[in-house]
Residue, then its C-alpha position, 0 to 999 in steps of 0.5 A: m497539560l500539552g495544550g499549554m506545553l504546546a501554547m508556551c512554545a509558540l509564545a517562546f518563539a514569537a519572544a524571539g523576534p518577528v518571524r515569516a507568518a507560516p503558510r495557510w493550515t500549516n500548524l492544524v494539518t495532521t501529519v499521517f503515518h502508516n504504523y507497523g506493529r506486532d500486529q504488522g508483523l514487526p517482531h519487537p515493538v521498539p525500534t531503536a536504529l533505522a538504515q537504508d542499505r544499498d539495495g532498497f531494504i529498510w532494516i530496523g533494530t530494535q531491542g529485541g533483534l534486527t528485521r528486515w523489511d521489504g514493504y510486505r514482510f519483515r525477515a527478523y534476525k535474533a542473537d543466539p549464542d549457538v547459531p554461528g553468524s547470528l546477530p551478537d546482541d538483540w539490543v540494537q543501538i546503532l545502524h550504519v551503511d558505509p559509502a561500500g554498502t556494509l550494513w554495520i550494527g552497533g549493539g547495547a552490550g554485544g559491540l560491533a557487527r556487520y553484515d555479510a549479505p553474501r552469506d546471509r550472516f554477521v561477523r563480529v568486530p573486536l574492539g581493540p586487542s582485548g577484544g571486549r563487547t561494549h555499548i556502541g553509541a554512534i558509527a560515522d565514516d571517516g573519508r576514506g573508507g574506515l570507520w569512527i565509533g564511539t563507545d562506553q569506553g570513548l573513541h576508536h578507529l577501524n582502519p580499512a586496510n587490515g579491519a584492526v579497530r584502536t582507541t584514539p584519545i579525546a580531550i574529555a576523559d571517562a566520557p562515553v561517546r553518543a554522537l559522531l559527525r563528520d562534517r563537509s570540510g572533514a572535521l570531526w565532531v564527538g558528542t559525549t555525555k559531558g559535552l561536545l568536541r571538534r577536531a580540524p581536517g589534518s589536526a591531531g588536537w581536540t577543541i571543546v566547544a563552548l556550551d551554555h551549561a557544562a557537562v552537557s550530554i550530546t546524543a545526536l549531530y546532524e550537518d545540513v545542506e547550508g553547513r550549519v550544525w545542529i546538536g541534540t542534548q539529553r534534557r537541554g532540548l535543541l541547539l544550533i551552530d549556524r556559522p563556522g566559529a559561533r557559540p551554539r545557541a538555543v532553538g526556541e525558548g520552550p520547555i520542549l525544545s529547550a529541556g527536552s531530550v533528542s534522540a535523532i535530528s533527519p532531514a524530512s524536506p528542503r525546508e523542514l528538519w525533524v527531530g525526534m524527542r524523547g516523550n515529546g514525539v517529533v518536532a518538525i523545524d522551518v529550517a529558514t524561520l526556525q519555527p517548530r511544528f509538533i508531530r504528536h500521538d494521538r490515542t483518538v487518531a488512528n494514523s497519528l504518530a505510534h508514540d511520542d517517545v522517539w529513538a530513531l529517524l530515517r529519511d529513505k532514498a524516495g525522501s519519506l520518513w520513518v519514526g522509530c517510537m516505543g509504539g512501533l515503527s511509523y511511516h510518513p511517505r514523501t507527498s507533493g503537499l498538495i493534499s493534507a489532512m486536518l483530523a479531529s484530535e484531543n491533542s488539539v486545542d484549536g483545531l476540530s471540535a468533532t470528527d465528522p463534518q457534514s457542512v463546509l462554508a468558506t467565507r469571503d474573510g478566508r475563513v472556513w465554517m464547518g458543521y457537525l453531524d452531532g450539531g455545532v459549527d466552527v470558525i476556523d482560521p486557516a492560519v491560527g485555527r478554531v477562532a470561534a465556536l457555536r455549540p449546540g444545546d438542548s434547545g427546548g424551544h429556544r430561539t438562540i441556540l443551536p439544536p444538538d443535531i445534524v447540520f446540514a448546509l451553511a450559506e454566507d450572505r451579502w454582509g458576512g453573515v453565515y445562514i445554518g441549516t439544520r434537522r430542526g430548522l434554519y438559523h442565522s449568526g452574524p460574522a463574528a459568529d458569537g450567536v444564533r437567531l432561529v429564522p421562521l421561513p413564511g409558510r413553514d414549519p420553524q422546526m423543519s429540516v433544512t438540508a440546502l441552502a445557497f445565497d445568490d444575489g441578495v436571494l436566499w434559497v433554501g432546500g428542505d428534506e420534507d417541503g421542496l424549494l423556497g426563496v427569500v430575500p432576507d433582510r441585514a439581521g437575517q430575517p426573511g421578507r418577501v417570497l420570491f419562490g413559495p409552496k405554491d411554485n413547489a407543486r411542480l417539484t415531483d420530489d421535496g428533497v432538495n439535497v443541493i442548489r446551485r446559481g448557473l448561467g442567466h436565469d438558471l437555477w440548478i436544484g439537485t434532489r433524490n429524484g432527479l435535477y431540476r432547473l428553474d428559470l428565474a424569470t418565468h418560474a418555468i421548472d424543467h425536469i431532467a430524470f434519472d433513465a438507466t437504458d439511456r447512456g447519455a442521460l443523467p447517470g443516477r436519480n439521486v444528486v447530491a453535488m453540483l458545479i459551474d465550471r470555468r466553462n459555464r459547464l454543469w457537473v453532477g455528482t450523483f449517488g450510485g450513478g457516479l459523476a457526469m458533466m452536462t454537454g447540452r441538448d440533443a435534437a430531440g430537446r433532451w439534456r445530454f450527459h458525458r458520464i465518468g465512473v469506476a471504469q474512468g478510474l472514479p473511486h466510488m460511483n457515490v460522489d458526495s462533494l464537487q469542488m474546483d481549485g484555483s487552477g481550474t481542475i474538478w476534485a470529487g469527493t466519494d465514499d471511497g477517496l479523493a479523485r482528481v478530474d481533468p476537466t478538458s481530457f476528463a481523465v481521472r486519477a484516485v488519489r490515496q493516502a500515499d499522495g496526502s488524502a488520509l480521509v477516505d469516507y466524504y460526507a455528502g454536500a460537504g465541501a467549499t472552495s476557499a477564497v485562495g482556491e483551496a477545495l476542502f472535503g468534510a469526511k468521516g474524521g476530518l477535512t481534506i484541505v487540497r492546494p491549488g496546483p499540479l498534482p505530480r505523477w509519482t516517477l519512483q523508480p523503486p528498486l527490484v530486489v529478490t526477497d526469498l530464494r529457494i532452490g530444492g526448499v532450501t532457502l539461498p541468501v538473496a544477496q547474490v541475486n541483488q547485485a548491480t553487475a551479472t551473476a553465476p547462474l543458479t544451479v539446479p540439481p536433478d534431485a531438488n528440481s525446483l524453483a522459487v523466487e519471491f521478488a518485490a519493487l520497494d515502492y513503500t509509499a503504497p505496496e500494495r499498489n505495485h504490480y509484478a511479472y515474470r518469464l523463464d526464457g527458454f520455458d515462458r512464451d509469454w509474461t505472466e503478469t500478477d499483483a502484490n499478493r502474488r510475487l512468486a515465480i515458481y517452476t518445478n520438473l524443468p527440463p535441463g537446460n540454460y534458462v533466464l528468469r526475468l523480474r519486473g515491477s512497477n510503483r504504486a502508479g503501475v509505471w515499471t521500472e526501466r530494468e528488469r531484474t534477470l537470474p541466469i538459471r542452469v537445470l542439470p540433466a539426471w543421469y538418464q537425461r544425459l546426452w551420450l545415453k540419449l545417443v546410445g539409446g537412438v542407436l538401439l531404437l533405430l537397429g530394433v526398427a530396423m529389424i523389425v521392418r526386415w522381419r515384417t517384411r518377410y513375414l508379409r511375403r508369406r501372407q501375402a498369398d493368404l491376405e486376400r482369402q482372409i480379407a473379409e475376417r480381417t476388415a473386421d478384426l481391423r475395425a475391433a483393432n482400430e477401437r482399441l487402438g484409438h482407446l489407447a492413444l487416448t489412455d494411460p495403459l497404466t491407471g486407466c486415466a486419460n493421457r496428458r494429449h487426451f486430458l488437454a483438448l478435453a480441458e480446452d473443451q470444458i473450458g469453452a464450455a463453461r465460458r458460454g454457459g457462465r458455470p464454474l469450473c475446478l482444476a484439481i493437481l495432485d502429485l504422489d508423496e514422497f514417489k521416489a522414496v517408493n521406486d527406491r525401496h520397492g523398484h519400479p514394480g512397486g512404484d507402478a502398482v501404486l501408480e495403478m492403486a491411485g488412477i483405480l481410486l481416481l476414478d472411482h471417486l469421479r463423479e459424472g462430467d468429471a475427468a481425469g489425466r495422468i499429466g507426467g510422472e506421479e502426477f495427475a489432473i482433475l477437471m470439475p465442471d459445474t462445481a464452485i472452489a468449496d465443493a472441489r474443495l470437498f472432493a479433493d480432501r475426499l480423494r486426499e483421504a481414500i488415497a492415504t488409507a489405501r494400501i497394496t501389497v507388492d512381493g508380501l509387503s504392504i505399501g502406502v502413499s500420501v497425495s498433496m493437491g492444489v486447487a483453482e477454480l477458472c476465472d473470467d477470460e483465463d486459459f487453461g495454462r494460467l488456471y492450470a499454473r494457479a492450481d499448480t501454486g497450491l500444489y507447491a504449497a501443500k508440499q510446503a506445508g507438510r503434504n498430505r493436504v489440500e491447498t486451494v488457491v482464491a481467484p486474483a482480483s478482478 
């Protein structure tokens, strides 16, 4: 049914008159989306309104509340009548950001509200004197700082001076307003359920716009860059006013555009307009030709449009498209248009008939032949789609049907016919692809596997999986004739499994096999074996050669399984073939290179087991290409590739075909906004708007009784947020920047000394380009009473007086003892040795707990980390902090607190294993160093210690006191110093505290 509707639409557009032919592949490639639903954190699966605010956040109104998206997390807002400032209505119909940056929310029944960002709350706006709440259908700016508001009761205007809302009469009575547009001339267009109105600039009167049908319900209005007004209707499709004063005309005559219901209209690019349809997906309109392109949900394609029932569209500041559908939120990143994918789809009647193209051939007439994993061949005309197909069948000995088995290779002969290499023999088809015939090869079982084909200079070269290479001269009907290279010649190949064949310069024929590379001299039939050598960095990098390419400078490029990519540089003085290697370290996505193609600009493209890569043939610079660049497919098939007659690089992959058009691939230079997404002081969440302002903000104040700061931040590049990078530094505390990835966008500081600081935040886009402007947060940490300056001065004076008295008394004492000193020198020498030993112990030990003091523990840590690195052994660090210790001091005094610390130290030392070290590093905070211990064992040790402390009790002044402990555990990573290891363990401690205390949290090693 869908195919019929699409065909009817195409015929209707054709009937409308001659149009410009669509570019190659335009109607065949798949528009790829990243979909968000409940599983990805979207609070409700029906987004009904979309907007992007001044900070760059994406706001999604749904049938179950409002949510804000930062690329990593959805922040939900719900209606709650018991909470002042909550959302008025969970069904959000309209979102609008005015020129001042204010977000306005129109509800399904809750009326109008604005978002008060500095206080993170919503303010209801009464509509008229009665303050009634009603359905909001549309919001538009009035050009003077006010708003036009369309509701079920008609049209209203919000006065920017006093915020009052008054009703504005319109020419159509009792007509709910569903669409508003203020065009570039200042005219106001009002779409109602009974027709369309226009009010000229400066006029108080209304003009009813004549439509072909009476009482047409208008649902969407949009003015394009040329001043044309596009009109979406309910059940009357899409209309267009292409010049001032013109009558609206229908855009197309097919059932979708002429009789469908339009929900939203948005620009997609300078050449294309997207129209959201209720129940019919998205129609992309070429604004020059008015040709449609239909974007539909396909249950067989995971990254197709989430659902065909479209409610809302948004083009964000980066040029990417967001679609709110019945099934969730669909996101289509802006791409260069150079790379696209043709995916196998049950919705397409003229696309790929299977999902796994194992072989690809671009013929001289511009068509593309594809052979599949399950057998069969499609012939694709890039302008119109599939024009022929060779379906497999149970051959049962028949010679005119392709077997239901893998098609390994395709090759075009000089007459336009195509050879088809399958697991069950070689077949030939004429240019029309109207049938096949089995090709028996001399001296070869006709049912043997054919894995590689090449046709060059009248010679058909056939590679087998079991019998090596064969060269024959076929006739026009495809039947073999004279044998140029046969079974006797094959004896010089050390492997019978041929993967790929390429003609080189002069008499060279290159053969890629499972056991290296071979060079065949066609004049002498001499064979040169180029073997893989794992010990030679300049040799062939892999044994299994599956792809080859001759570039414009006649250099041979080789793709291998496991060895990456290599370019042959020639022979050395010893006559050995030399290669320039390119692997993962140089940027290649994977070391399995399945296909190599050169586009029309001379750029090398490699299809791998983990995506596509672009290789500069001059500098050898490698750039991995991902979905955000337009490459939707990831897992490419060995040998499945071709270059078309117009220079397109084509790659067969699991799921379909990737098309790479020739031309420079632009660098991603987007400067995304860097915003704070979550802010907490002392565990209390604060609104982020105050720190996301462009102008300088007042310092954040950290009180002494809540001395902790946690700042989460994000660079709002939504195209591939997982690839963004981050860094932060607290001026006045940190010496260097702390760099992190998208999974750890959190700067946490606890127990900061009193003073003024500046927290600096940095972020990058997906390409690793750092934002030019940092976000800075001034911070003021207030001192506790015992940290104030006057108290320190008084203490200093008292200390000096005490020292002076001690010095005076000591001097008098020494004078009295001077006479006895000489007689006692021998005894005193022994006493001093013992005292020095005790002092040495005291200098290294915390006297209250018996653990190492901070200074000694840090020295032990440096030694242990060095030993772990040299020995390649694991090492873990645990940071523990007594929970609610301040409450113990407040309730039982310092004697009670000291008793608890002493108990904790005893339990800690009792649990240490041989080689472990423990230290008191400040207040109620301890650290444990565990050499030769992996993270899992460290977690078990920490849990045992935590449980021991939690169950222990101590009696002070007749009162039983207990305490629990929170712990963070981290394992040492390569090239990590103690500071970074401590910071990661401290992050775990903070997480344990936040999760309820009396628990252990481990911190996984950062991705390498």
